[in-house]
C-alpha positions as CSV (number, residue, x, y, z in Angstrom):
1,X,33.5,1.6,-24.8
2,X,29.9,2.5,-24.8
3,X,28.6,5.7,-26.1
4,X,26.2,8.1,-24.4
5,X,24.2,11.2,-25.3
6,X,25.3,14.4,-23.5
7,X,23.3,17.6,-23.5
8,X,22.6,20.8,-21.6
9,X,19.5,20.4,-19.4
10,X,16.9,23.0,-18.6
11,X,18.8,23.9,-15.4
12,X,21.9,24.7,-17.4
13,X,23.8,21.6,-16.2
14,X,24.9,18.6,-18.2
15,X,22.7,15.5,-18.5
16,X,23.7,12.1,-19.8
17,X,21.4,9.6,-21.4
18,X,22.1,6.0,-22.4
19,X,20.0,3.7,-24.4
20,X,18.1,1.1,-22.4
21,X,18.7,-2.5,-23.2
22,X,15.4,-2.7,-25.1
23,X,16.3,0.2,-27.4
24,X,16.9,-1.0,-30.9
25,X,17.6,2.3,-32.6
26,X,20.6,4.5,-32.8
27,X,21.6,7.1,-30.1
28,X,20.8,9.8,-32.6
29,X,17.3,8.4,-33.1
30,X,16.9,8.3,-29.3
31,X,18.0,11.9,-28.9
32,X,15.5,12.9,-31.5
33,X,12.8,10.9,-29.9
34,X,13.5,12.6,-26.6
35,X,13.4,16.0,-28.4
36,X,16.9,16.9,-27.3
37,X,18.7,19.9,-28.8
38,X,22.3,20.8,-28.6
39,X,23.3,17.2,-27.8
40,X,26.4,15.2,-28.7
41,X,27.1,11.5,-28.8
42,X,30.3,10.8,-27.1
43,X,32.4,7.9,-25.7
44,X,31.3,7.3,-22.1
45,X,34.9,8.0,-21.0
46,X,34.2,11.7,-21.7
47,X,31.9,11.8,-18.7
48,X,33.2,12.0,-15.1
49,X,32.8,8.8,-13.2
50,X,33.0,10.4,-9.7
51,X,29.7,12.0,-8.9
52,X,30.3,14.1,-5.8
53,X,29.6,17.3,-7.7
54,X,27.2,15.8,-10.3
55,X,25.0,18.9,-10.1
56,X,28.0,21.0,-11.2
57,X,28.6,19.2,-14.5
58,X,28.5,21.2,-17.6
59,X,28.6,20.1,-21.3
60,X,31.6,21.2,-23.3
61,X,32.5,20.4,-26.8
62,X,32.4,16.6,-26.7
63,X,33.0,16.3,-23.0
64,X,31.3,16.8,-19.6
65,X,33.4,18.6,-17.0
66,X,32.8,19.8,-13.4
67,X,32.4,23.6,-13.0
68,X,34.6,24.7,-10.2
69,X,32.4,27.6,-9.1
70,X,29.3,25.5,-9.1
71,X,31.2,22.7,-7.2
72,X,32.3,25.2,-4.6
73,X,28.6,26.2,-4.0
74,X,27.7,22.6,-3.6
75,X,30.6,22.0,-1.2
76,X,29.5,25.0,0.9
77,X,26.0,23.4,1.2
78,X,27.6,20.1,2.3
79,X,29.8,22.0,4.8
80,X,26.7,23.7,6.3
81,X,24.9,20.4,6.6
82,X,27.9,18.8,8.3
83,X,28.3,21.7,10.7
84,X,24.6,21.7,11.6
85,X,24.8,17.9,12.4
86,X,27.8,18.6,14.7
87,X,26.0,21.5,16.4
88,X,22.8,19.5,17.2
89,X,23.7,18.0,20.5
90,X,25.1,21.3,21.8
91,X,22.2,23.4,20.4
92,X,19.7,21.5,22.6
93,X,21.9,21.9,25.7
94,X,22.2,25.7,25.2
95,X,18.7,26.5,23.9
96,X,16.9,24.5,26.6
97,X,19.3,25.6,29.4
98,X,18.7,22.3,31.1
99,X,19.4,22.4,34.9
100,X,22.5,20.4,35.7
101,X,24.0,20.7,32.3
102,X,27.2,22.5,31.6
103,X,26.3,25.1,29.0
104,X,29.8,26.6,29.0
105,X,31.3,23.2,27.9
106,X,28.7,23.1,25.2
107,X,29.5,26.6,24.0
108,X,33.2,25.7,24.0
109,X,32.5,22.7,21.8
110,X,30.4,24.9,19.5
111,X,33.2,27.4,19.2
112,X,35.6,24.6,18.2
113,X,33.0,23.4,15.6
114,X,32.7,27.0,14.2
115,X,36.5,27.3,13.9
116,X,36.7,23.9,12.2
117,X,34.1,24.8,9.6
118,X,35.3,28.4,9.1
119,X,38.7,26.9,8.1
120,X,36.9,24.4,5.8
121,X,35.0,27.4,4.2
122,X,38.3,29.2,3.6
123,X,39.9,26.1,2.1
124,X,36.9,25.6,-0.2
125,X,37.1,29.2,-1.3
126,X,40.8,29.0,-1.9
127,X,40.6,25.7,-3.9
128,X,41.5,26.1,-7.6
129,X,40.2,22.7,-8.8
130,X,37.8,19.9,-7.9
131,X,40.5,17.8,-6.1
132,X,41.2,20.8,-3.8
133,X,37.5,21.2,-3.1
134,X,37.1,17.5,-2.2
135,X,40.2,17.8,0.0
136,X,38.8,20.8,1.8
137,X,35.6,18.8,2.5
138,X,37.7,16.1,4.1
139,X,37.3,13.6,1.3
């Protein structure tokens, strides 16, 4: 299996670097050329392959893992985006108060969406691992 360089980036997350096909040096030489500090060269299998919460990756000793707290924050952002998309058609009906439209039906739909995403928020908050967070998001 291929090897990669893992290191903590300026944002505090984990970054992974591979040598390009034209690189003829070692990974250690590449890390030095890139001026990386606190890096490790590890087997690629030590890096998550699923990237849903890529921005929640952290470098441990010889491995990259997903931080549950950071993953929850990312999941909440995704939840908010999904909720806003579902609200869009009803927001216009309510905000414009277009004659001939049923604003009460739109508000009923909005209430159902709020309930759906409040439940999702609770499920994300209660998740204890990455799989639980993904399940809460519906994925």
